[in-house]
TIZA-641567 format. One record per residue (C-alpha): residue in three letters; x, y, z. Coordinates in steps of 0.25 Angstrom, whole numbers, plus 5000, padded with zeros to 4 digits. Layout:
AlaXYZ ...
//
This chain:
Met572852594789 Lys571552594783 Ala570252634791 Tyr569452514797 Arg568052514801 Ala568252414812 Ile569452374820 Cys569452264831 Phe570552244841 Asp571152134849 Phe571252164864 Asp572452104871 Tyr573752174867 Thr572952254857 Leu572052344865 Gly572252304879 Asp573352244889 Ser572852134898 Thr574252074900 Asp574252064916 Ser572852004917 Ile573151904906 Val574451854912 Ala573851844925 Gly572651754919 Phe573651664911 Gln574551644923 Tyr573351614932 Gly572751514922 Phe574051444919 Ala574351424934 Arg572951374937 Leu573151274925 Gly574551224930 Gln575251284918 Pro576551364919 Val576151504921 Pro576551594909 Asp577351724911 Arg576851864907 Glu577551864893 Thr577051724890 Val575651764892 Arg575751894885 Gly576151824873 Thr574751744873 Ile573951874874 Gly572951874863 Tyr572751724862 Leu571451664867 Leu571751614881 Glu571551464878 Asp572551484867 Ala573551554875 Tyr573451444886 Glu573751334876 Leu574851414869 Leu575551434882 Thr575351294888 Gly575151194877 Asp573851154884 Gly572651144874 Asp571651084884 Pro570351154882 Asp570051144896 His571351194901 Lys571251314891 Ala569851344896 Gln570251334911 Phe571451434908 Arg570451534902 Ala569651524915 Tyr570851544924 Phe571351654915 Leu570051734915 Glu569951714930 Val571151804933 Ala571251884920 Lys569851924917 Pro569652024928 Arg571052074927 Gln570952094912 Arg569652174914 Glu570252274924 Glu571752274920 Thr571852274905 Thr572352404899 Leu572252454885 Phe573452484877 Pro573852634875 Gly573052684863 Ala571952584864 Ala570852674869 Glu571252784859 Leu571252684848 Leu569852624850 Arg569252764853 Gly569852824841 Leu569452714832 His568052714838 Ser567852864836 Arg568152844821 Gly567052744820 Val567952624819 Arg567252504824 Leu568052424835 Gly568052294842 Ile568952194849 Val569252054845 Ser570051984856 Thr570351844863 Lys570051914876 Thr568651904882 Gly567752014876 Glu567152044890 Thr568552074895 Ile568852164884 Glu567552234884 Tyr567752264899 Ile569152324897 Met568652404885 Asp567552464894 Arg568452494905 Tyr569252574896 Gly568052644890 Leu568252584876 Lys567152484875 Asp566252574867 Thr567352584856 Leu567152434853 Glu565952364845 Phe566352234852 Val567352144858 Ile567552004853 Gly568251924863 Ser568751774866 Tyr567351724869 Asp566651784857 Val567351694846 Thr567651544845 Arg568951564838 His570051654843 Lys571151734836 Pro571851704827 His570551654822 Pro569751774816 Glu568451744822 Gly568451864831 Ile568851964820 Leu567851904811 Lys566751924822 Ala567152064823 Leu567052094809 Asp565652034809 Arg565152114820 Met565752244814 Gly565252214800 Val566452274793 Ser567252214782 Lys568652154785 Glu569252264777 Glu568652364787 Phe569152294800 Leu570452294807 Tyr570952204819 Cys572052244828 Gly572752154837 Asp574152124843 Thr574451974840 Val574551884828 Leu573351814832 Asp572551944830 Ala573351964816 Glu572951824812 Ala571551844816 Ala571351964808 Gln572051904796 Arg571151784796 Ala569951874798 Gly570351954786 Val570452094793 Asp571652194794 Phe572452184807 Ala573252284815 Ala574252234825 Val574552314838 Leu575852274846 Asn575352284860 Gly575552144863 Thr576652034862 Thr576652024847 Pro577752094840 Gly577452164827 Glu578252074818 Asp577351954822 Phe576252024814 Ala577052014801 Pro576351884796 Trp574951954797 Pro574452074789 Cys574352194798 Val573852334794 Gln574652384806 Ile575552344817 Ala575452444828 Arg576452454840 Asp575252504849 Leu573852554848 Pro574152704846 Glu574952664833 Leu573752574829 Ala572752694831 Arg573652784823 Ala573652674811 Leu572152664812 Thr571952824812 Pro571552874798 Asn572652954791 Gln573652904800 
//
């Protein structure tokens, strides 16, 4: 793989795992709204979507007020738990520290709230490896729209050819393609490798250590 000056990552199921708190938030929010409560695997399949989009996907309810209320209920339960319970995948810290030590500029572009991600990364002592976090409240159009990636490009001031986006879903892959940047998939989530076949990928890594090796010069 070529050397990149700047790399941005998705967060959930790319760098970190917030499954337990996300499932709890979904189940609480659905119960409060009188919707059938989804099981764990159903919720896992929506991780990476904007909360409002995930709610509509699972319920068919597109009412903006209901979606906003779901977000409020979700955050009531999930936000404090995500801040303290989220874990990073094996190899995440080593990947970020290694890239940062080589002068690669790093950021996160996610549908999770930026405040929550910054808290988690600070808890793991990794916040200083990142130039910024672009979260759900920092854009008006969410993945697969490329707004977040394009905003990252603008902040970093690098060319599209010098930039790589890494994620775990086809939403991430489509956003990268629409932004005109390279994309690397990491299979930490629920999306199997074959689902990335329609999308141009410079790498499909089974985990973060494999991605780190691919991003290491002369490997």
